[in-house]
N, C-alpha and C positions, 0 to 999 in steps of 0.2 A: 309140252305133248305127252308126257307120261300122266299126267291127270285126264287128258281125254281119252287115251287109252283105257286107264283104268275104269272109266266111266262106262266102258263099253263092254269090259271084259266077263261081266256075269252074262251067263246065256252064249258066249262066244266060242267058235270052234279055235283052240289055241296049239299050236304045234311047236315044237323046238328041235332046233339042229339043223344045219345048213340044207343036208340032201332032202328031208322031208318039207322043208320050208320051200325050198325052191320048187317042189313039185306039187304042192299043194298051190301056191300063188299062181304058178302057170296054169293048172288045170282052171282057177278061179277066173283068171282073165279070159279063157277061151269060154267057160259059161256066161260070161257077161258080154262076150262077143267083141272083145279087146284084142288089139295086137299081142301076142305073146312075148314080145322083146319090148315092151311098155316101160318095164319097170328094171333099174339097175340091180341085177340079182346075185350079188357077190358075197359072201361071209355072213348071211343071215341068222341071227340067232333065236330070233321068234317071228312066227306068222300069225295073226290073228283075223277072224272075220265073223261078224257078229250080222248075220241073216235078217234079225228082226230090225235092226238099225241102219244096214248096208253100211256100217264102218268096217274097215278093213287097215290092217298095219303092217309093217314090216319092221324088225330092230335088227339093225346090221351092226358088226363089230366095230369097225370105222367108217366114218362119214363118206359116203361116195355119191356125189352130185352128178346127176347128168343134165348136160347143157346141150341141147339141140337147137341148130338152126330152124329156121321156119321150113325149108325144105326139105329137111330130114325128119321133121314132126309130121309133114304132110305124107310122106311116102311110107311112113310107120301106120298111119291112121288109113290109108289104102290096100293094105296087105288083107 
């Protein structure tokens, strides 16, 4: 995954630090018309978005995987 990030880093908006990363990622979800609670947003070290390629990434301190049941995912998408 790191090599994919590096290939999109040029020309991307990149911010570091949990508070600003959380803010920018939530703003981007809103811009894209996605639910603000779509991603697990804890302990974010880096957020990047390359508007030209549409590639977005989040780097977290520790791996945190979200496992949603089908009905939970449906509720999130209906928001």
